[in-house]
N, C-alpha and C positions, 0 to 999 in steps of 0.2 A: 246247815252250818251250826255248829255248837260253839258257844262262847263261855269261857271260864276266866275268872279273875285270879291272877297269880302274883306272888311277890316277884318284884324285878330283882334279878341277880346280876352283878357286874364284877369285873376284876377291879381291885383297888390296891394301889401301891402303898405299903405301910410307911414308907419313908417320905415320898413326895406327895402322896394323896391323889395322884393322877388316877383316872378311871378309864376303863376300856370295856367294850362289849364282850360278852361271852361267845357271841356268834360270829366274830371275825377272826383275824389272825391273833395269835397270842401276843401279849404286849412286851415280852422279854426276848432277849437274843441269846442269853447264856443261862446255864443252870444256876449260876450264882445270882443272876438277876431274878430268876424265877422265885427264889426264896423270899423276895421282897413283896410278892404279889399274893393276894388272897381273894376268895370269892366272898362278897358281902351282899346283904339284902338292902335295897334302897328303893322305896316307893312301890308302886303297883303297876302292872300291865295286864293285857288280856291275851289269852291263848285261844286261837281259832282252830277248830278241828273240822275239816270238811267231811262230807259223807264217805269219801274214799279213804279217809284216815290221815291225810296229809295235815301237818300242823304248822301254823304260823304264829309267832310271838310278836306282839306289838300291833299298833293300829295306825301307823303313819304319822304319829305325833309324839311329842315328848311323853315320858311315863307320868302316871298320875302320882301326885304327892300323897294323897289320902285315899283310903278305901272308899269313902263316900263319892269322890270324883270318879273313880273307876265304876262304881255301881251306877252312877248317873249316866255314864257313857253306855253301859250295857243296856240300861232301860231304854234309852233313846235309839240305840242301834237295833235292838230286837223289834221295836215297834215299827221301824222303817223297813227292815229286811226280812222280818219273820224268822230270824235265827232263834235258836233255843239257848237261853241263858241258864247255865248251871251255877247256882249260888249256894 
């Protein structure tokens, strides 16, 4: 398993400031509503790549606010699982 720290990207509504995941259903219903949404970077998360090439984003907890928190998670995770951390 390979681990990489990446910027967390989310949908954010420019008018209401609501947020939504990029990996679920889109947060708008009409084309006009779509114009109010943009992709922004917010915090950090991890990207896991398996030996077969499948990719998973996130680690079952809220995203990290700082790069240092994400690095600490990777250090701990690799020491327990033997995963390879790409930094």
